[in-house]
C-alpha positions in Angstrom: 73.0 210.5 221.8 74.5 209.8 225.2 73.9 206.0 224.7 76.0 206.1 221.5 78.8 207.9 223.2 78.8 205.3 226.0 78.9 202.5 223.4 81.9 204.0 221.7 83.9 203.9 225.0 83.5 200.1 225.4 82.9 199.0 221.8 84.9 199.4 218.6 84.0 198.7 215.0 86.2 195.9 213.6 85.5 194.4 210.2 82.0 195.8 210.1 81.1 194.4 213.6 80.9 196.2 216.9 83.2 194.4 219.4 83.0 194.9 223.1 86.5 195.8 224.1 86.2 195.0 227.8 84.5 191.6 227.4 85.2 189.1 230.2 85.4 185.3 230.0 82.4 185.0 232.2 80.3 186.9 229.7 80.8 184.3 227.0 78.0 181.7 226.2 78.4 178.4 228.0 79.1 176.5 224.9 81.9 179.0 224.0 83.4 178.6 227.4 83.3 174.8 227.1 85.0 174.9 223.6 87.7 177.2 224.9 88.3 175.1 228.0 88.8 172.0 225.7 91.1 173.9 223.4 93.2 175.1 226.4 93.5 171.5 227.7 94.3 170.2 224.2 97.1 172.8 223.8 98.4 172.0 227.3 98.5 168.3 226.5 100.3 169.0 223.2 102.9 171.0 225.0 103.4 168.1 227.3 103.7 165.7 224.4 106.3 167.9 222.7 108.5 168.4 225.7 107.8 165.2 227.7 107.2 167.2 230.9 104.5 169.2 232.5 104.2 172.6 230.8 105.5 175.5 232.9 105.5 179.3 232.5 107.9 179.0 229.6 105.2 177.2 227.5 102.4 179.6 228.4 102.8 181.8 225.3 102.8 178.9 222.9 99.7 177.4 224.5 97.8 180.7 224.6 98.7 181.5 220.9 97.4 178.1 219.9 94.2 178.6 221.7 93.7 182.2 220.4 94.1 180.9 216.8 91.2 178.5 217.4 89.1 181.2 219.1 89.6 183.5 216.1 88.8 180.7 213.6 85.5 180.1 215.6 84.8 183.9 215.3 84.6 184.3 219.1 85.9 187.7 220.3 87.6 187.8 223.7 90.7 189.8 224.7 94.0 187.8 224.9 94.4 189.0 228.5 91.1 187.3 229.5 92.2 184.0 228.0 95.6 184.3 229.7 93.9 185.0 233.1 91.6 182.0 232.6 94.6 179.8 231.7 96.5 180.9 234.8 93.6 180.2 237.1 93.0 176.8 235.6 96.7 175.7 235.2 96.7 173.6 238.4 93.5 171.8 237.3 95.0 171.2 233.9 98.0 169.6 235.5 95.9 167.4 237.7 93.8 166.3 234.7 96.8 165.5 232.6 98.5 163.5 235.5 95.2 161.6 236.0 95.0 160.8 232.3 98.6 159.7 232.2 98.2 157.3 235.2 95.1 155.9 233.6 96.9 155.0 230.4 99.8 153.4 232.4 97.4 151.0 234.1 
C-alpha cells in the first residue's frame, strides 16, 4: 500500500498511462536524447534562417514549442522545463555548431 502512495506522488495517470511527473532529461533513453538534441538544433537553425541572425532569448519560446511538438508526436514524455533547461545549457554549443556550419558552406 505504501508503494502505491509513493507512486501517486511522482506519477499521474494521463490518457491511460502512468507518467512520471518529475522525469529528468538524463533519465531518457540514449536514442530519445539524441532525437531531441537533433530536433533542438533543427529548430535553432530554422530560427536563424527565418531571422537571418543567431537566435537569442526572444526566439527561445518558438524553438522550444517546435521541439515540444515533435516530442509529443514521438510519444516521449518529459516536462517542458526539462527541455528548456537542456536548451539553455546547450545554447552556446548550438551557436558554435551553426557558425561552423555556416563557415563551411561559405568556403
